[in-house]
GUBAVEX-384810 format. One record per residue (C-alpha): x, y, z; residue number from 1; residue in one letter. Coordinates in nm, 4 decimals. Layout:
residues N
<site u="X" v="Y" w="Z" vexvex="NUM" dokol="a"/>
...
//
This chain:
residues 254
<site u="-0.6066" v="0.9614" w="3.2385" vexvex="1" dokol="m"/>
<site u="-0.3080" v="1.0748" w="2.9761" vexvex="2" dokol="s"/>
<site u="-0.3565" v="1.1274" w="2.6475" vexvex="3" dokol="s"/>
<site u="-0.2414" v="0.8320" w="2.3800" vexvex="4" dokol="p"/>
<site u="0.0818" v="0.9093" w="2.2254" vexvex="5" dokol="q"/>
<site u="0.0138" v="0.9550" w="1.8550" vexvex="6" dokol="p"/>
<site u="0.1657" v="0.6758" w="1.6149" vexvex="7" dokol="a"/>
<site u="0.5127" v="0.7559" w="1.4639" vexvex="8" dokol="l"/>
<site u="0.5485" v="0.7607" w="1.1189" vexvex="9" dokol="p"/>
<site u="0.6808" v="0.4612" w="0.9105" vexvex="10" dokol="l"/>
<site u="1.0643" v="0.4074" w="0.9774" vexvex="11" dokol="f"/>
<site u="1.0827" v="0.6589" w="1.2550" vexvex="12" dokol="y"/>
<site u="1.1572" v="0.5489" w="1.6186" vexvex="13" dokol="e"/>
<site u="1.2973" v="0.8755" w="1.7638" vexvex="14" dokol="r"/>
<site u="1.2168" v="1.2049" w="1.5794" vexvex="15" dokol="p"/>
<site u="1.3045" v="1.5253" w="1.7010" vexvex="16" dokol="e"/>
<site u="1.2799" v="1.8979" w="1.6027" vexvex="17" dokol="p"/>
<site u="1.6024" v="2.0291" w="1.4856" vexvex="18" dokol="l"/>
<site u="1.7923" v="2.2725" w="1.6801" vexvex="19" dokol="r"/>
<site u="2.1363" v="2.3970" w="1.6498" vexvex="20" dokol="a"/>
<site u="2.1530" v="2.4324" w="2.0535" vexvex="21" dokol="d"/>
<site u="2.0945" v="2.0647" w="2.0776" vexvex="22" dokol="q"/>
<site u="2.2154" v="1.9186" w="1.7577" vexvex="23" dokol="h"/>
<site u="2.5328" v="2.1169" w="1.6501" vexvex="24" dokol="h"/>
<site u="2.7557" v="1.8498" w="1.7336" vexvex="25" dokol="a"/>
<site u="2.5717" v="1.5674" w="1.5355" vexvex="26" dokol="y"/>
<site u="2.6697" v="1.4723" w="1.1785" vexvex="27" dokol="r"/>
<site u="2.5214" v="1.2361" w="0.9198" vexvex="28" dokol="l"/>
<site u="2.7028" v="0.9437" w="0.7621" vexvex="29" dokol="v"/>
<site u="2.6566" v="0.9749" w="0.3777" vexvex="30" dokol="i"/>
<site u="2.6390" v="0.6292" w="0.2440" vexvex="31" dokol="k"/>
<site u="2.3803" v="0.4081" w="0.0380" vexvex="32" dokol="p"/>
<site u="2.1872" v="0.2365" w="0.3346" vexvex="33" dokol="d"/>
<site u="1.8242" v="0.1483" w="0.2935" vexvex="34" dokol="f"/>
<site u="1.8184" v="-0.1064" w="0.5799" vexvex="35" dokol="s"/>
<site u="1.5649" v="0.0621" w="0.7389" vexvex="36" dokol="f"/>
<site u="1.3329" v="0.0088" w="0.4919" vexvex="37" dokol="a"/>
<site u="1.4090" v="-0.3707" w="0.4635" vexvex="38" dokol="a"/>
<site u="1.0942" v="-0.4568" w="0.7053" vexvex="39" dokol="g"/>
<site u="0.8197" v="-0.3097" w="0.5403" vexvex="40" dokol="t"/>
<site u="0.6150" v="-0.4582" w="0.2217" vexvex="41" dokol="n"/>
<site u="0.4891" v="-0.0961" w="0.1199" vexvex="42" dokol="a"/>
<site u="0.5652" v="0.2868" w="0.1335" vexvex="43" dokol="v"/>
<site u="0.3849" v="0.5882" w="0.0775" vexvex="44" dokol="p"/>
<site u="0.4198" v="0.7604" w="-0.2842" vexvex="45" dokol="i"/>
<site u="0.2823" v="1.1007" w="-0.3980" vexvex="46" dokol="m"/>
<site u="0.0973" v="1.1427" w="-0.6929" vexvex="47" dokol="a"/>
<site u="0.3653" v="1.3375" w="-0.8715" vexvex="48" dokol="s"/>
<site u="0.5730" v="1.0118" w="-0.8620" vexvex="49" dokol="e"/>
<site u="0.3188" v="0.7731" w="-1.0238" vexvex="50" dokol="f"/>
<site u="0.4843" v="0.7643" w="-1.3635" vexvex="51" dokol="v"/>
<site u="0.8485" v="0.6698" w="-1.2196" vexvex="52" dokol="a"/>
<site u="0.7074" v="0.4109" w="-0.9514" vexvex="53" dokol="a"/>
<site u="0.4153" v="0.2571" w="-1.1774" vexvex="54" dokol="a"/>
<site u="0.7408" v="0.0914" w="-1.3828" vexvex="55" dokol="r"/>
<site u="0.8330" v="-0.0983" w="-1.0779" vexvex="56" dokol="h"/>
<site u="0.5668" v="-0.1314" w="-0.8329" vexvex="57" dokol="y"/>
<site u="0.2020" v="-0.2199" w="-0.8160" vexvex="58" dokol="p"/>
<site u="0.0375" v="0.1338" w="-0.6826" vexvex="59" dokol="i"/>
<site u="-0.2395" v="0.0538" w="-0.4527" vexvex="60" dokol="v"/>
<site u="-0.4410" v="0.2801" w="-0.1973" vexvex="61" dokol="f"/>
<site u="-0.4699" v="0.1876" w="0.1957" vexvex="62" dokol="a"/>
<site u="-0.4994" v="0.3972" w="0.5168" vexvex="63" dokol="g"/>
<site u="-0.6783" v="0.6688" w="0.6969" vexvex="64" dokol="t"/>
<site u="-0.6781" v="0.9026" w="0.5220" vexvex="65" dokol="p"/>
<site u="-0.6176" v="0.7133" w="0.2292" vexvex="66" dokol="v"/>
<site u="-0.2816" v="0.7346" w="0.0326" vexvex="67" dokol="m"/>
<site u="-0.1149" v="0.5662" w="-0.2568" vexvex="68" dokol="p"/>
<site u="0.1538" v="0.3277" w="-0.1581" vexvex="69" dokol="v"/>
<site u="0.4176" v="0.1530" w="-0.3592" vexvex="70" dokol="a"/>
<site u="0.3735" v="-0.2327" w="-0.2698" vexvex="71" dokol="v"/>
<site u="0.7268" v="-0.3744" w="-0.2155" vexvex="72" dokol="l"/>
<site u="0.6499" v="-0.7306" w="-0.1366" vexvex="73" dokol="g"/>
<site u="0.3886" v="-1.0171" w="-0.0440" vexvex="74" dokol="f"/>
<site u="0.4922" v="-1.0663" w="0.3239" vexvex="75" dokol="d"/>
<site u="0.6456" v="-0.8088" w="0.5755" vexvex="76" dokol="k"/>
<site u="0.9604" v="-0.8118" w="0.4085" vexvex="77" dokol="f"/>
<site u="1.0765" v="-0.5562" w="0.1190" vexvex="78" dokol="n"/>
<site u="1.1841" v="-0.7442" w="-0.1665" vexvex="79" dokol="l"/>
<site u="1.3949" v="-0.4445" w="-0.3181" vexvex="80" dokol="f"/>
<site u="1.6287" v="-0.4245" w="-0.0541" vexvex="81" dokol="v"/>
<site u="1.9233" v="-0.6860" w="-0.0013" vexvex="82" dokol="d"/>
<site u="2.0903" v="-0.7916" w="0.3096" vexvex="83" dokol="s"/>
<site u="2.3825" v="-0.5237" w="0.2808" vexvex="84" dokol="e"/>
<site u="2.1070" v="-0.2455" w="0.2848" vexvex="85" dokol="g"/>
<site u="2.1147" v="-0.1427" w="-0.0903" vexvex="86" dokol="l"/>
<site u="1.8390" v="-0.0889" w="-0.3307" vexvex="87" dokol="w"/>
<site u="1.8791" v="-0.3898" w="-0.5207" vexvex="88" dokol="q"/>
<site u="1.8686" v="-0.2569" w="-0.8818" vexvex="89" dokol="d"/>
<site u="2.0114" v="0.1010" w="-0.8950" vexvex="90" dokol="t"/>
<site u="1.7655" v="0.1853" w="-1.2117" vexvex="91" dokol="r"/>
<site u="1.4352" v="0.0874" w="-0.9852" vexvex="92" dokol="t"/>
<site u="1.2999" v="0.3942" w="-0.8748" vexvex="93" dokol="y"/>
<site u="1.3324" v="0.4723" w="-0.4909" vexvex="94" dokol="i"/>
<site u="0.9934" v="0.6605" w="-0.3430" vexvex="95" dokol="p"/>
<site u="1.0855" v="0.9977" w="-0.2169" vexvex="96" dokol="a"/>
<site u="0.9616" v="0.9043" w="0.1230" vexvex="97" dokol="y"/>
<site u="1.2331" v="0.6631" w="0.1414" vexvex="98" dokol="v"/>
<site u="1.4946" v="0.8956" w="0.0224" vexvex="99" dokol="r"/>
<site u="1.4049" v="1.1545" w="0.2839" vexvex="100" dokol="r"/>
<site u="1.4566" v="0.9367" w="0.5942" vexvex="101" dokol="y"/>
<site u="1.6082" v="1.0237" w="0.8488" vexvex="102" dokol="p"/>
<site u="1.4681" v="1.3808" w="0.7913" vexvex="103" dokol="f"/>
<site u="1.1004" v="1.4573" w="0.8172" vexvex="104" dokol="t"/>
<site u="0.8539" v="1.7804" w="0.9292" vexvex="105" dokol="f"/>
<site u="0.7116" v="1.7820" w="1.2405" vexvex="106" dokol="i"/>
<site u="0.4166" v="1.9562" w="1.3872" vexvex="107" dokol="t"/>
<site u="0.4781" v="2.1377" w="1.7033" vexvex="108" dokol="p"/>
<site u="0.1968" v="2.1291" w="1.9471" vexvex="109" dokol="p"/>
<site u="-0.0804" v="2.3754" w="1.8784" vexvex="110" dokol="d"/>
<site u="0.0725" v="2.5109" w="1.5723" vexvex="111" dokol="q"/>
<site u="-0.0267" v="2.4797" w="1.1906" vexvex="112" dokol="n"/>
<site u="0.3619" v="2.4978" w="1.0975" vexvex="113" dokol="s"/>
<site u="0.5950" v="2.2495" w="1.0015" vexvex="114" dokol="f"/>
<site u="0.9481" v="2.2570" w="1.1223" vexvex="115" dokol="i"/>
<site u="1.2352" v="2.0166" w="1.0164" vexvex="116" dokol="l"/>
<site u="1.3058" v="1.7120" w="1.2177" vexvex="117" dokol="g"/>
<site u="1.5482" v="1.4064" w="1.2560" vexvex="118" dokol="l"/>
<site u="1.5205" v="1.0513" w="1.3545" vexvex="119" dokol="d"/>
<site u="1.8013" v="1.0512" w="1.6204" vexvex="120" dokol="m"/>
<site u="1.7339" v="0.6657" w="1.6228" vexvex="121" dokol="a"/>
<site u="1.9063" v="0.6214" w="1.2716" vexvex="122" dokol="c"/>
<site u="2.2129" v="0.4742" w="1.3008" vexvex="123" dokol="e"/>
<site u="2.3940" v="0.7074" w="1.0367" vexvex="124" dokol="r"/>
<site u="2.3287" v="1.0225" w="1.2805" vexvex="125" dokol="v"/>
<site u="2.6459" v="1.0215" w="1.5025" vexvex="126" dokol="v"/>
<site u="2.8485" v="1.2722" w="1.6983" vexvex="127" dokol="s"/>
<site u="3.1851" v="1.0959" w="1.6051" vexvex="128" dokol="e"/>
<site u="3.1755" v="0.8865" w="1.2748" vexvex="129" dokol="p"/>
<site u="3.3530" v="0.5404" w="1.3134" vexvex="130" dokol="a"/>
<site u="3.6323" v="0.4037" w="1.1057" vexvex="131" dokol="d"/>
<site u="3.6806" v="0.7790" w="0.9455" vexvex="132" dokol="g"/>
<site u="3.3350" v="0.6991" w="0.7479" vexvex="133" dokol="a"/>
<site u="3.2260" v="1.0316" w="0.5472" vexvex="134" dokol="p"/>
<site u="2.9953" v="1.2456" w="0.7252" vexvex="135" dokol="a"/>
<site u="2.8598" v="1.5763" w="0.6870" vexvex="136" dokol="q"/>
<site u="2.7481" v="1.8285" w="0.9847" vexvex="137" dokol="p"/>
<site u="2.3766" v="1.9349" w="1.0596" vexvex="138" dokol="l"/>
<site u="2.4952" v="2.2732" w="1.1582" vexvex="139" dokol="f"/>
<site u="2.7957" v="2.4996" w="1.0677" vexvex="140" dokol="v"/>
<site u="2.8707" v="2.8217" w="1.3087" vexvex="141" dokol="d"/>
<site u="2.5164" v="2.7907" w="1.4636" vexvex="142" dokol="g"/>
<site u="2.3398" v="2.7781" w="1.1018" vexvex="143" dokol="k"/>
<site u="2.1993" v="2.5074" w="0.9017" vexvex="144" dokol="p"/>
<site u="2.4454" v="2.3334" w="0.7041" vexvex="145" dokol="s"/>
<site u="2.4180" v="2.2866" w="0.3281" vexvex="146" dokol="a"/>
<site u="2.2991" v="1.9263" w="0.4102" vexvex="147" dokol="l"/>
<site u="2.0662" v="2.0587" w="0.6259" vexvex="148" dokol="t"/>
<site u="1.9241" v="2.3032" w="0.3945" vexvex="149" dokol="a"/>
<site u="1.8616" v="2.0561" w="0.1331" vexvex="150" dokol="d"/>
<site u="1.6831" v="1.8285" w="0.3573" vexvex="151" dokol="a"/>
<site u="1.4544" v="2.1469" w="0.4432" vexvex="152" dokol="l"/>
<site u="1.3774" v="2.1885" w="0.0576" vexvex="153" dokol="r"/>
<site u="1.3067" v="1.8335" w="-0.0022" vexvex="154" dokol="f"/>
<site u="1.0966" v="1.7915" w="0.2961" vexvex="155" dokol="c"/>
<site u="0.9216" v="2.1015" w="0.1998" vexvex="156" dokol="g"/>
<site u="0.8064" v="2.0107" w="-0.1552" vexvex="157" dokol="a"/>
<site u="0.7587" v="1.6153" w="-0.0282" vexvex="158" dokol="l"/>
<site u="0.4781" v="1.8130" w="0.2031" vexvex="159" dokol="q"/>
<site u="0.3084" v="2.0172" w="-0.0764" vexvex="160" dokol="m"/>
<site u="0.3201" v="1.7067" w="-0.2920" vexvex="161" dokol="d"/>
<site u="0.1160" v="1.5009" w="0.0167" vexvex="162" dokol="h"/>
<site u="-0.1319" v="1.7829" w="0.0167" vexvex="163" dokol="v"/>
<site u="-0.2128" v="1.7587" w="-0.3468" vexvex="164" dokol="a"/>
<site u="-0.2338" v="1.3564" w="-0.3293" vexvex="165" dokol="t"/>
<site u="-0.4684" v="1.3963" w="-0.0405" vexvex="166" dokol="l"/>
<site u="-0.6807" v="1.6076" w="-0.2373" vexvex="167" dokol="t"/>
<site u="-0.6834" v="1.3828" w="-0.5437" vexvex="168" dokol="f"/>
<site u="-0.7526" v="1.0651" w="-0.3019" vexvex="169" dokol="t"/>
<site u="-1.0708" v="1.2527" w="-0.1732" vexvex="170" dokol="a"/>
<site u="-1.1800" v="1.2949" w="-0.4817" vexvex="171" dokol="a"/>
<site u="-1.1554" v="0.9138" w="-0.5581" vexvex="172" dokol="l"/>
<site u="-1.3463" v="0.8420" w="-0.2215" vexvex="173" dokol="e"/>
<site u="-1.6130" v="1.1150" w="-0.3170" vexvex="174" dokol="e"/>
<site u="-1.6761" v="0.9517" w="-0.6337" vexvex="175" dokol="q"/>
<site u="-1.6619" v="0.5873" w="-0.4582" vexvex="176" dokol="n"/>
<site u="-1.4174" v="0.4543" w="-0.7167" vexvex="177" dokol="l"/>
<site u="-1.2064" v="0.2740" w="-0.4761" vexvex="178" dokol="l"/>
<site u="-1.2802" v="-0.0997" w="-0.3985" vexvex="179" dokol="i"/>
<site u="-1.1187" v="-0.3884" w="-0.1898" vexvex="180" dokol="e"/>
<site u="-0.8885" v="-0.5922" w="-0.3393" vexvex="181" dokol="n"/>
<site u="-0.6124" v="-0.8767" w="-0.2834" vexvex="182" dokol="q"/>
<site u="-0.3022" v="-1.0361" w="-0.4197" vexvex="183" dokol="a"/>
<site u="-0.1992" v="-1.3874" w="-0.3637" vexvex="184" dokol="r"/>
<site u="0.1605" v="-1.5380" w="-0.4169" vexvex="185" dokol="a"/>
<site u="0.1655" v="-1.9006" w="-0.4455" vexvex="186" dokol="q"/>
<site u="0.5427" v="-2.0469" w="-0.4369" vexvex="187" dokol="l"/>
<site u="0.6982" v="-2.3656" w="-0.5454" vexvex="188" dokol="p"/>
<site u="0.8188" v="-2.4621" w="-0.1989" vexvex="189" dokol="s"/>
<site u="0.4474" v="-2.4589" w="-0.0651" vexvex="190" dokol="g"/>
<site u="0.4375" v="-2.1048" w="0.1113" vexvex="191" dokol="r"/>
<site u="0.1392" v="-1.9465" w="0.0167" vexvex="192" dokol="n"/>
<site u="0.0977" v="-1.5423" w="0.1208" vexvex="193" dokol="y"/>
<site u="-0.2173" v="-1.3195" w="0.0791" vexvex="194" dokol="d"/>
<site u="-0.1774" v="-0.9317" w="0.0951" vexvex="195" dokol="l"/>
<site u="-0.5168" v="-0.7691" w="0.1888" vexvex="196" dokol="r"/>
<site u="-0.6214" v="-0.4436" w="0.3263" vexvex="197" dokol="g"/>
<site u="-0.5556" v="-0.2273" w="-0.0150" vexvex="198" dokol="f"/>
<site u="-0.7874" v="-0.0934" w="-0.2506" vexvex="199" dokol="r"/>
<site u="-0.7540" v="-0.0234" w="-0.5997" vexvex="200" dokol="v"/>
<site u="-0.9894" v="0.2177" w="-0.8706" vexvex="201" dokol="v"/>
<site u="-1.2659" v="0.0065" w="-1.0104" vexvex="202" dokol="d"/>
<site u="-1.2491" v="0.0493" w="-1.3924" vexvex="203" dokol="s"/>
<site u="-1.5954" v="-0.0043" w="-1.4482" vexvex="204" dokol="k"/>
<site u="-1.7298" v="0.2827" w="-1.2237" vexvex="205" dokol="r"/>
<site u="-1.4520" v="0.4853" w="-1.3590" vexvex="206" dokol="l"/>
<site u="-1.6301" v="0.4526" w="-1.7085" vexvex="207" dokol="q"/>
<site u="-1.9622" v="0.5579" w="-1.5428" vexvex="208" dokol="t"/>
<site u="-1.8266" v="0.9006" w="-1.3921" vexvex="209" dokol="l"/>
<site u="-2.0286" v="1.1961" w="-1.4964" vexvex="210" dokol="p"/>
<site u="-1.9178" v="1.4080" w="-1.7977" vexvex="211" dokol="d"/>
<site u="-1.8484" v="1.7233" w="-1.5999" vexvex="212" dokol="a"/>
<site u="-1.6321" v="1.5215" w="-1.3609" vexvex="213" dokol="v"/>
<site u="-1.4518" v="1.3699" w="-1.6421" vexvex="214" dokol="v"/>
<site u="-1.3800" v="1.7005" w="-1.7840" vexvex="215" dokol="t"/>
<site u="-1.2736" v="1.8391" w="-1.4425" vexvex="216" dokol="d"/>
<site u="-1.0056" v="1.5301" w="-1.3657" vexvex="217" dokol="w"/>
<site u="-0.8561" v="1.5442" w="-1.7253" vexvex="218" dokol="h"/>
<site u="-0.7606" v="1.9440" w="-1.6793" vexvex="219" dokol="r"/>
<site u="-0.6269" v="1.8741" w="-1.3239" vexvex="220" dokol="k"/>
<site u="-0.4125" v="1.5696" w="-1.4347" vexvex="221" dokol="g"/>
<site u="-0.6059" v="1.3079" w="-1.2315" vexvex="222" dokol="w"/>
<site u="-0.7356" v="1.0825" w="-1.5144" vexvex="223" dokol="l"/>
<site u="-0.3665" v="1.0319" w="-1.6142" vexvex="224" dokol="g"/>
<site u="-0.2626" v="0.9291" w="-1.2805" vexvex="225" dokol="l"/>
<site u="-0.5726" v="0.6753" w="-1.2399" vexvex="226" dokol="i"/>
<site u="-0.4644" v="0.5226" w="-1.5745" vexvex="227" dokol="h"/>
<site u="-0.0943" v="0.5022" w="-1.4464" vexvex="228" dokol="v"/>
<site u="-0.2505" v="0.3375" w="-1.1440" vexvex="229" dokol="h"/>
<site u="-0.4399" v="0.0791" w="-1.3345" vexvex="230" dokol="l"/>
<site u="-0.1305" v="0.0093" w="-1.5580" vexvex="231" dokol="a"/>
<site u="0.0849" v="-0.0504" w="-1.2488" vexvex="232" dokol="s"/>
<site u="-0.0959" v="-0.3435" w="-1.1737" vexvex="233" dokol="q"/>
<site u="0.1175" v="-0.5430" w="-1.4226" vexvex="234" dokol="a"/>
<site u="0.4012" v="-0.5012" w="-1.1683" vexvex="235" dokol="c"/>
<site u="0.2611" v="-0.7857" w="-0.9703" vexvex="236" dokol="w"/>
<site u="0.3945" v="-1.0338" w="-1.1856" vexvex="237" dokol="q"/>
<site u="0.7706" v="-0.9015" w="-1.1165" vexvex="238" dokol="d"/>
<site u="0.6851" v="-0.8954" w="-0.7331" vexvex="239" dokol="l"/>
<site u="0.5939" v="-1.2432" w="-0.7780" vexvex="240" dokol="l"/>
<site u="0.8974" v="-1.3374" w="-0.9783" vexvex="241" dokol="d"/>
<site u="1.1039" v="-1.1746" w="-0.6714" vexvex="242" dokol="r"/>
<site u="0.9114" v="-1.3585" w="-0.4184" vexvex="243" dokol="m"/>
<site u="0.9806" v="-1.6954" w="-0.6188" vexvex="244" dokol="r"/>
<site u="1.3430" v="-1.6496" w="-0.6565" vexvex="245" dokol="t"/>
<site u="1.3854" v="-1.5453" w="-0.2659" vexvex="246" dokol="k"/>
<site u="1.1815" v="-1.8407" w="-0.2111" vexvex="247" dokol="d"/>
<site u="1.4178" v="-2.0788" w="-0.4119" vexvex="248" dokol="e"/>
<site u="1.7129" v="-1.9404" w="-0.2554" vexvex="249" dokol="g"/>
<site u="1.5876" v="-1.9999" w="0.1179" vexvex="250" dokol="a"/>
<site u="1.4741" v="-2.3370" w="-0.0138" vexvex="251" dokol="s"/>
<site u="1.8196" v="-2.4463" w="-0.1548" vexvex="252" dokol="r"/>
<site u="2.0427" v="-2.6647" w="0.0529" vexvex="253" dokol="p"/>
<site u="2.3568" v="-2.4680" w="0.1938" vexvex="254" dokol="a"/>
//
C-alpha cells in the first residue's frame, strides 16, 4: 500500500523546490494579484502580526497544531479580495502568509532543513510574460536573483515567526485557555451563515492563571498577545457589515 500524500498548504497546488537547472528560464510577473486567496475565509497569521492584523480581522485559533488565523469572511469566500484580485482597501493589513505566495519553504524527505520552493501552478510564474507584463527572473547567470534572495529572507523570517507562534499556542493549550466558539451572520436577504470550528481565549480562565505563569507570560509578551486577540473580536462587526454589503449587491436587480 502506498503511503498517503501529505496535504498541501493553503493556496499551494504544485510547490517545487527552486533549482537553477530546472527553473532558470522562469520569471515572476510582478503585479498586485490576490485572486488565489479569494476562495478562503481564513488565513494563518503569526504572533508578530497580531497588532497589525487585529485592526482589521478577528483573530481566532484553529487547526492541529493550533495556529492563530485571521478571519476573512463568514462563508467560504474572502470579503477583502475583489473581482479584480485586489485587496479591497490598500490600508488594510495583508497577512504575511498571503504576501509570501507563490514562494514557500519545503522540507526535503528525511531532512530537517528547509529549501525555498515555488508554486508552479501560480499564473504569475511564466517562461514568457504575456503582453509585455513586467516580470523578474528567478535566476541570473545560474544564481538566485534579487527577487529570489528577498523571497528566501522573507520565508526564513516567517518560518522563525511560525516556530515562535507554535510555542505561544502550545502554552495556551497547556493552560487550557482555549474554548470553542462560533459566529453567525444573519442577512437582510434571509441568508444565514454559521462559522464554526475555531476557538478563542476564555477571559474567565485567563483571570485564574497562577501568578508565576502570569509573570512569565508578561515577560515573554504573551499576555499582550492575548489581550490583542481578545480586542480583535470587535472586528466581527466589520465582517458582518461587509457581508451585508455583498449580500445587498447580490440581491439588487441588474
